[in-house]
N, C-alpha and C positions, 0 to 999 in steps of 0.2 A: 703052425706057427714052425720055424725051425730052431731046432737048440742048437746052441754053439759046439763044435766038438773040440774035447781037449786032445791035443797032438801030443807027440812024445816031447816037442820042442817046447810045448805050453808047459809041462810037467817038469820036464829038467829045470825049465826057467823057476818052476814056482817052488822047486826044493832047493835049488841054488840059494835062492833069494832068502829061504826061511831058514837054511843052515846059516847064510852068513850073519843075518839078522841075531840069531839065537844064538852064535857064537859073540859077536860082539857084546852084546848085553852079559853074557859069563863072564868075559873079560872085564868088563865093566865092574860089576859085582866082584869077583875074584880082586881086584884091585882094592875096592873098598875093602874087604875081608883082610888083606894084606894092610892096608893101614890100619885097620881096627889092631890087627894084632902087635904092630910093631909100637904102635902110641898109646894102646888104649883108650881112643878118644872116639866114641859114638858119633861126636860131630864131625870129627875128621872124615870118616868114611861116611857120612850125610853128604858134606860137602863133596866130594871125592864123586860120589853118586849123580847129585844133582849139578853138576858144574858141566860135564860132557853133554846132555842134552840141551843145556841154557845154551852153551856155545854154537851147538851145530842150528838152535833155532832162529840166532843171531846171524850167523855167517852163510845161511843157507840163500837168503835172496839175494845176496853180493856174490856168491859162489855161483852163481845162476845168470845173473847178467855178465860175470867175467867170463863164463863158460861158452855162453851165446855169441859174445861178442866175438872170441877166437875162434869160433868153427865158422862164423860167415866170416870171417876177415882174411881165413888162413888160404894160403896159395899150397895146394898139397900136389900141385902139377912138378913139384920142382926138387918133392920128395922123391928119391926112387924108392924107399920100402912106402910108400902109399899108394902105388901105380898097379 
């Protein structure tokens, strides 16, 4: 059975994806800590940490449909940058 090979491009993509996700999580946590420091409210920190994933979960299906619609209906031939 053939094992799939990890190409340099695949490794680069994995590193970029991990770095972006890790950085986003760190930023979200830092904003929560900032809110905790400024207000002294643990509830405020918790709300700030939970709103990001909830909003993302709610908006993801709509953004996907919107992107798919624009992807299929766009005429890139008229744009000089896309040629």
